[in-house]
N, C-alpha and C positions, 0 to 999 in steps of 0.2 A: 772702842771707848762705849762703855756703859754710862746710858743717859735717862736719870730719873728726872721728873718733871714733877712740881707743887704750882697745883692753878688753884687761889682764893676765887671765890666765889660767893656773891653777894644779891639776889635778887636777877639774875641773871639767864630766865627761863628763856628768852627771846633768840640770846647767842649762846649757850654752853653747847647745845649738839652742834653747833657750826662749828665750834672751837675745835673740839672731841673727833668731829667727822675729819677734820684737818689732819687732825695728828693721827689718828687711826688707819690713813691712805700714805705716810709718807716712807718715800723709798729706803728711809733708816729709821725700823722703828725703836721707841724708847724700850728700857728694860720693864720702866712702873710711871706711871702717873697717878696721880693722888689728887683728888680735885677734893678742896675744904666747903664745904658750905658752912659758910658766917652767917649764922640766923637768917637765910631767906623765909621771906612771908608768900614767895610765890612757890612754883613747880619746881624752881633748882634743884631739891634734892631728889625729886622722884626719877628726872631725866638721869642726873648722876648714876642713880642707882642702875638705870636702864642700861645702862655704857657697863656698868660694874660687872651687871652679870651676863654680860656679854661679849666680851672681852676679860681676859684673866690679868692684866698687864692694868687695868683701874681700878682703883681703888676708890670708896666715899669716904668721907672722915666730916661728921657733922658737928659742930662748936659753936655756941652761944656768945653774943659779944651785943655790943649797940647796933643798933639799926641805922642810925645815923650812918652815910656814906662820908666819912671824913679821911681823906688821903692821908699816908705816915701808918701809924699806929696800928690801926684796924687791919689794915692787907698785909704786914709784916706778921701781928701778932699769929693770924691766920696762915700764911705761908709756914712760920714755926711749927702752929701744932700739926703742919702735915710732914714737915720735915721730922718731926719727933716719930710718924709712924712708918718712917724707914729705917733701913740700915744703913753703914757708912758704905758698903760696898760699889762705888760709884766713882766716874772719871769725871761727869759733868752734870752738874746740879742746876736745872731749871726753872725761874719762877714767869710763870706766863698770868697774863690775865685772860678773864673766861669772857672775854667780847673780840677774838682775834680770829682770824681765819688763815692761818699759813700756806703757803705753798711748799706743793710735794715733796719738795728736795732741801726743806729749811734745815730738818736735821741732819742729813747729809754733809750739809754746804757747813755749819756748824764744826762737824766734825774733822771736817776739813781746814775749818782756819788752824782750831787748836791743833794739828797733826802738822801743820806748814812751820808753824814757829812756836815753839815748847815756851817761849814768853808770853805766850797771849795768854791772860789771865779773866777777860770778860768780853765775851762776843756776841752777834746780833744782828737781826738785818733791820730792816727799816718804815715803820708804822706809816700807813697809807688811811686818808678818812674820805668818803665820798663827800664829794661837791658838784652839785646838778647833774648828776649821771656820771661824773669819769672822778677817778682815784686819783688821787694827790698827795702828794708828799706832809706830812702833818709836822710843820713846820715852828715847833715849840723850842727845836732844839735842834743843835747843828747834825749834820748826818753823820758825824763823827762820833756822835756819842750815843752810847746802848740805852735806848730808852727803858725806864720800869716796866712796862708791858710784857716786854721780850727779851729779858734777861737771861745769858746763860754762863756760868761761872766752870773753869778750870777746879776741881775739889782743891787743890794745895792754894790757890787762889783764895776759895770762899773762906779755908780756914784761916789765911793768914790777914785778912779783913776781919775776921772774929767774925764772922757771920753779917746779918742785915741788920740797923736799926730801929727800933721799934717807934720810928719817928717822922716828921713830914721832914724833904730832904734826902732821906736813906737811898732814894736813887741818885740822888748824885756822890751822896759822900762815898757810898760803894765802890766807884770808877775814880774817885779822887784817894780813897784808901788804898785800892788798888795797884796805884801808881806810888805810892810814896812808899810800896812794898817791892816793890819793881819789876810790878808785872804791866804790860802792854795791853788796851783796851782796843778794838778791831772789828768794825762793822762792814757786813759787805753789800755795801750798795744794789747790788742786784737781787738782793732779797727782798722784795715790798708785801709785807704784812697788811691786811687789810682789818684796819682798826675801827670796831662797827660804832663803835660810843666813843667820838673824838672826848681827848682828855680834859674833866673836869664837867661835863655836862651835868651829870647825878651829881656832883658833890652838895655837901650841907651847906647851908648858908655862911656858917661860924668858919667855912674853911679860906674863906676871902683874903685873911692876914697869916695863912700858913707857911707861904712864899719869903717874906721877910722872915720870921719866924726862924727858917729851917737856915737861912744862911746868915743870922746870927748865931745860930747853934755849930756853926761851921765854922766859923769865927772869920768869917769873910771879912769884917771892918765897915765902917759906913760908905768910903768912897764908892769898895766893889761893890756893897750892896745896890747904891744908886745905880751902878752900870748897869747890873744884872736886870734890876727891875727895870729901868728904860729899856732894855733889849726884849724884856717877855712883855712888859708892855706893846712897843711895836710887832712884836710877833704876833699878836694876839688881837692886835689895833683896839687897844681898849685903857685909854689914859688912868681909869681907876683901878685899874691893875698896877700901875706904878705909885698910887698912892696908898691903895692898899698893902703892897709888900713894904715899902718903907714902914708904915706906919706897926704891921706885924713885927719889923724890928725892933723899934723903939721899946714895942708892947712888950716883947722878950726881954729887952737890956733890963729895962724898967722891971720887972717880975724876978730879973737874976737868974733866969733860967739855964737848966745845968747844959754845960756845950756835949758836943756830939764826938768829939773829938780833943786830943791832947795840947798844947799849946807846940809841941814840936809838929803836929800833924798840919795844925791849922797854920803854923808858918810855912811851911810846904804847900798847901794848898792856896795860901794868897800868892806866894813866888809863880807859882804854874800857871794861875791865872792871868799873872800880869804879865807874864812871857806869850802866854796864848794871844792876850788884847794886844802886844805888840808886834806879835807873827803878823796879823791879819792888819793891824794898821800900816805895817813896812814892809 
């Protein structure tokens, strides 16, 4: 299987070399890596170019955008710019963050997941963050969810979901739409990826309402939004997360923002989420 990787990077001079080092040491090397420097103001671009000079499968792309680190559209737009520089002669397309250290067998194991079951459409390992000198699972999502920083998509699945949505919530909608299209989501819980910057640590202050906006745009409805917001608040041990998320939902509803999914897809998403809730309760 041919693997293409796109890595959006914004002011990642402290971590991008560690990420690329871990990828060039893989037991199964990717065919291509495109690192998109997204308006960095530090030394990120120079580091990327050093790697592209030394490894013929690494390419550097530079784009201009907002300096604010806001989740959603910024990272997806950067990813899409990197995707445009690639041909379509791949079997797996990966969207990785620029602050990860992958185990050496990561890509080989991911290919194994796709080969073992032709219906697996999205696969990945699990992110771990450092806490008091120990690496612990970043428990803001379940271990069955393939997190946004380390996504791998089978080509046909990626095409079936129409690529990535340039909006907050893209990394939940993608797996939901993959399931809507009949694909399976698979994590390998033995693949521990070091996540050097915990999720949200460098986000702009205006990002606090975006979780609720995402829930609105994927047609979750109020009750599921309340449940998801409570779950997120518990995982983060932050009551303000709950209130900000719910406020974001009502702000999006008042503004009548465009949905990310069709009405039929929204019905599927709500049904799937209620099914998962009942499974956990009973």
